[in-house]
Every structure is written in structure tokens, then in C-alpha cells.
C-alpha positions as CSV (number, residue, x, y, z in Angstrom):
1,M,19.7,21.9,4.9
2,A,19.5,21.5,8.7
3,Q,22.7,20.7,10.6
4,H,21.0,17.8,12.4
5,E,17.6,16.1,13.0
6,W,16.0,14.5,16.0
7,L,15.2,10.8,15.6
8,F,13.4,8.6,18.0
9,G,11.8,5.2,18.6
10,I,13.4,1.8,19.4
11,H,12.9,0.3,15.9
12,A,14.3,3.4,14.3
13,M,17.4,3.4,16.6
14,E,18.0,-0.3,16.1
15,S,18.0,0.2,12.3
16,L,20.1,3.4,12.4
17,L,22.7,1.7,14.6
18,A,22.8,-1.3,12.3
19,K,22.9,0.6,9.0
20,E,24.2,4.2,9.6
21,P,25.7,4.5,13.0
22,E,28.0,7.3,11.7
23,R,25.0,9.6,11.5
24,I,24.4,9.6,15.2
25,I,25.9,12.6,17.0
26,E,24.7,11.7,20.5
27,M,21.9,9.7,22.1
28,F,19.6,10.4,25.0
29,A,17.8,7.7,26.9
30,L,15.1,7.7,29.6
31,K,16.6,7.7,33.1
32,G,15.5,4.8,35.3
33,R,13.7,2.7,32.7
34,E,14.3,-1.0,32.8
35,D,13.6,-2.3,29.4
36,Q,15.7,-5.0,27.6
37,R,15.3,-3.7,24.1
38,L,16.1,-0.2,25.2
39,N,19.1,-1.5,27.1
40,N,20.2,-3.3,24.0
41,V,20.1,-0.1,22.0
42,I,22.1,1.7,24.7
43,N,24.7,-1.0,24.9
44,E,25.1,-1.1,21.1
45,A,25.5,2.7,21.0
46,R,28.2,2.6,23.6
47,R,29.9,-0.3,21.8
48,L,30.1,1.9,18.8
49,G,31.5,4.8,20.8
50,I,28.4,6.9,20.7
51,S,27.8,9.2,23.8
52,V,24.6,8.2,25.7
53,Q,23.1,10.7,28.2
54,F,20.2,9.8,30.6
55,C,17.4,12.3,31.0
56,Q,14.0,12.7,32.6
57,R,11.0,12.1,30.5
58,K,10.2,15.8,30.1
59,A,13.6,16.5,28.6
60,L,13.1,13.8,26.0
61,D,9.5,15.0,25.3
62,D,10.8,18.5,24.7
63,K,13.4,17.4,22.2
64,V,10.8,15.7,20.0
65,D,7.8,18.0,20.7
66,G,6.0,15.4,22.7
67,A,6.1,12.6,20.2
68,Q,6.1,9.0,21.4
69,H,9.8,8.4,21.6
70,Q,9.8,5.1,23.5
71,G,12.5,6.3,25.8
72,V,15.2,6.9,23.3
73,V,16.1,10.0,21.2
74,A,19.1,10.7,19.0
75,R,20.6,13.9,17.5
76,A,21.7,12.8,14.1
77,K,23.2,14.1,10.9
78,P,20.6,14.4,8.1
79,G,20.1,11.3,6.0
80,R,20.9,11.2,2.3
81,V,18.2,12.5,-0.1
82,F,17.6,10.3,-3.1
83,D,16.6,11.9,-6.4
84,E,16.1,11.3,-10.1
85,K,19.7,10.2,-10.7
86,D,19.3,7.4,-8.1
87,L,16.1,6.3,-9.8
88,Q,17.9,6.2,-13.2
89,N,20.6,4.0,-11.7
90,L,18.0,1.6,-10.3
91,L,16.2,1.5,-13.7
92,E,19.5,0.7,-15.4
93,N,20.4,-2.1,-13.0
94,Q,17.0,-3.7,-12.1
95,S,15.6,-5.7,-15.0
96,N,12.5,-6.6,-13.0
97,G,12.1,-3.5,-10.9
98,F,9.3,-3.1,-8.4
99,F,8.4,0.4,-7.4
100,L,5.8,2.1,-5.2
101,V,4.7,5.7,-6.2
102,L,2.8,7.9,-3.7
103,D,1.0,10.8,-5.2
104,G,0.0,13.5,-2.7
105,V,0.3,11.4,0.5
106,T,1.0,14.1,3.1
107,D,0.5,12.3,6.4
108,P,3.9,11.2,7.8
109,H,2.2,8.2,9.6
110,N,0.9,7.0,6.3
111,L,4.3,7.5,4.6
112,G,6.0,5.5,7.3
113,A,3.5,2.7,7.1
114,C,3.8,2.5,3.3
115,L,7.6,2.4,3.6
116,R,7.4,-0.5,6.1
117,T,5.0,-2.5,3.8
118,A,7.0,-1.7,0.7
119,D,10.2,-3.0,2.3
120,A,8.4,-6.2,3.5
121,A,7.0,-6.7,0.0
122,G,10.4,-6.4,-1.7
123,V,9.9,-3.0,-3.4
124,H,13.1,-1.5,-4.7
125,A,12.2,2.1,-4.1
126,V,9.4,4.4,-3.0
127,I,8.9,7.5,-5.2
128,V,7.2,10.7,-4.1
129,P,6.9,14.3,-5.5
130,K,9.0,16.9,-3.7
131,D,6.0,19.1,-3.3
132,K,2.7,18.3,-1.6
133,S,4.1,15.1,0.0
134,A,5.2,14.0,3.4
135,N,9.0,13.9,3.8
136,L,11.1,11.5,5.8
137,S,10.4,13.1,9.1
138,P,11.3,11.5,12.5
139,V,7.6,10.5,12.8
140,A,7.7,8.8,9.4
141,R,10.9,7.0,10.4
142,K,9.5,5.8,13.7
143,V,6.3,4.4,12.0
144,A,8.4,2.8,9.3
145,C,10.0,0.6,12.1
146,G,13.5,0.6,10.5
147,A,12.4,0.4,6.8
148,A,13.3,4.1,6.2
149,E,17.0,3.2,6.7
150,V,16.8,0.4,4.2
151,I,14.5,1.3,1.3
152,P,15.3,4.5,-0.8
153,L,12.7,7.2,-0.7
154,I,13.2,9.0,-4.0
155,Q,11.9,12.6,-4.3
156,V,11.3,13.8,-7.8
157,T,10.5,17.3,-9.2
158,N,7.9,16.3,-11.8
159,L,6.0,13.0,-11.1
160,A,4.3,12.7,-14.5
161,R,7.6,13.2,-16.2
162,T,9.3,10.6,-14.0
163,L,6.6,8.1,-14.7
164,R,7.1,8.6,-18.5
165,A,10.8,8.1,-18.0
166,M,10.1,4.8,-16.2
167,Q,7.8,3.7,-19.0
168,E,10.5,4.4,-21.5
169,A,12.8,2.2,-19.4
170,G,10.2,-0.7,-19.7
171,V,8.3,-0.2,-16.4
172,W,4.5,-0.8,-16.6
173,V,2.7,1.8,-14.5
174,I,-0.4,0.7,-12.7
175,G,-2.5,3.4,-11.1
176,T,-5.2,2.8,-8.4
177,A,-8.5,4.7,-8.9
178,G,-12.0,4.2,-7.6
179,E,-13.5,4.8,-11.0
180,A,-11.4,2.1,-12.7
181,E,-13.4,-0.7,-14.2
182,Q,-10.8,-3.5,-13.7
183,L,-10.0,-5.0,-10.3
184,I,-6.3,-5.4,-9.4
185,Y,-6.9,-9.1,-9.1
186,D,-7.7,-9.3,-12.8
187,C,-4.5,-7.5,-13.8
188,K,-1.3,-9.2,-14.8
189,L,1.4,-7.9,-12.5
190,D,4.7,-9.5,-13.6
191,G,7.7,-7.8,-15.1
192,A,9.0,-4.4,-14.2
193,L,6.2,-2.6,-12.4
194,A,5.3,0.6,-10.6
195,V,2.2,0.8,-8.4
196,V,0.8,4.3,-8.0
197,M,-1.3,5.2,-5.0
198,G,-3.1,8.5,-4.6
199,A,-4.0,10.5,-1.6
200,E,-7.0,9.5,0.5
201,G,-10.1,11.2,-0.8
202,K,-8.5,13.1,-3.7
203,G,-6.8,10.1,-5.3
204,M,-4.1,10.6,-7.9
205,R,-3.8,14.0,-9.6
206,R,-5.1,14.3,-13.2
207,L,-1.7,14.2,-14.9
208,T,-0.6,11.3,-12.9
209,R,-3.8,9.4,-13.7
210,E,-3.4,10.2,-17.4
211,T,0.2,9.0,-17.5
212,C,-0.6,5.5,-16.0
213,D,-0.6,2.6,-18.5
214,E,-3.5,1.0,-16.6
215,L,-6.0,1.8,-13.9
216,V,-7.2,-0.7,-11.3
217,K,-9.3,-0.7,-8.2
218,L,-9.9,-2.7,-5.1
219,P,-13.4,-4.2,-4.5
220,M,-15.4,-2.3,-1.9
221,A,-18.3,-4.4,-0.5
222,G,-19.1,-2.3,2.6
223,S,-20.5,1.2,3.2
224,V,-17.1,3.0,3.2
225,S,-15.9,4.4,-0.1
226,S,-12.2,4.0,0.4
227,L,-9.4,2.5,2.5
228,N,-6.6,4.2,4.4
229,V,-3.9,4.7,1.8
230,S,-1.4,2.6,3.8
231,V,-3.9,-0.3,4.1
232,A,-4.7,-0.1,0.4
233,T,-1.0,0.0,-0.4
234,G,-0.5,-3.2,1.5
235,V,-3.3,-5.0,-0.3
236,C,-2.0,-3.9,-3.7
237,L,1.7,-4.6,-3.1
238,Y,1.0,-8.1,-1.8
239,E,-1.2,-8.9,-4.8
240,V,1.9,-8.3,-6.8
241,V,3.9,-10.5,-4.4
242,R,1.2,-13.2,-4.7
243,Q,1.3,-13.3,-8.4
244,R,5.1,-13.2,-8.6
245,L,5.4,-16.1,-6.2
246,G,2.7,-18.0,-8.0
């Protein structure tokens, strides 16, 4: 495992300072930038005893390979990796668990956006396979706008086996697939639930699809055949929220 990782972005720094300040080894900020939110981040870091160094933009750009850092970068200890044991603990302690499963989503921007929406919708954990999936990279953390420090991202070795274990624990597994006959709006979405989203274009893998209890789809009235996976995730998760609030 790497000794440290580079994290960046104001939202990510605010969340890291609030939730896991002990991970930050040192912080680097853009020299000469007058921005209240950036100043707040710097002041909070200093209050917590974290060293803050001021740099020119090129120095910050070089640390994060040119990513959009918003004027703040931190060298941090790697975050905790959640696994099957953590999921088992959640299953044992959440009688009405709400989970998002991402099968083959490899774009870190999409992963970050899904994490942000999942946190807003009240999802207890996001589950991804260890292979052929985006990991919790600095880009994913930045796009997640702080959600990556709040909602567990659980990496599992065998997704189909994990889904079967969830079913045995009483979780109803809903998969999204373009070929499904039932719309998500016609599906009852109460109780312990896992919503499975596949990669754009390919969708869920065959074993994942076959393991689902039920397949649903979104109505597509226009000329495009599918939505961006993070957009589709938002629609599906908030249909669950709508039904539960209702």
C-alpha cells in the first residue's frame, strides 16, 4: 500500500478536516489567492496544527498531475479500505439497509458523482468489485464533494457471491437493465434493498444480472439509448427515497 496519497479540492479538504484530520500530513495552498472558502480551509488546518505551505500554481499542478485542485492540495495517509467484513457488520446492524452496488463503473468521475448522490439519498454503503472498477482516487474524492469521507465504499472480491450473501440476510436486490420489462416506478422499493447499476453501454455482467431478484428499467422517450450512470443512479435512488417518504 502507498505511504501517502495526494488529495485536493475544497469540498474534499473541508470534509477531511472535519472527519479525518489525523490523515493529513501536510497541506499546500495557492500563494496569493484571496478566496474565503480557501482561507477557511487554511485557518482550520492551522487550528488543528497541520502545516500549510504556500506554492505557485505550477507546483500544485505538478503534485496532482494537472488536476483541478481549486488551490489546495494535501499529502495524506491512505484512507481505510472497507471490505466484506464491514458489509457483514452493516447487514447485522441495519434492519432496513439501503445499498448501492456499482458493477463495472470504471470512471472515477462517475464513481465520485454516485457517492455524492448515494450519501444525499441516505444509502448506508456503496459496494463495488475490487477488479474492473474505479477506486477511491483523489479525482473520485473531489467529485464526491465530501461524501467519500462519510459513506463507506466497500470493495468485494466476488460481486455475485456478495449479492447472494445480502439476499440471505434479507436484502432484496434490484438490478437495472435496458431489457427489463418493468419500470422502476412500478416496483415496490421498501424494506432492506440493494440497487445495482451496471457500466454504461455494457450494463451489468451476466452473473450479476442473474443474481438479482428483480430487473427494472427507466423509461427512455428520446433518441438516446441510455443515461450517464451517475444520472441514472440519482433517478433510481431518489425513487426509493420517494417511496419510503410516501
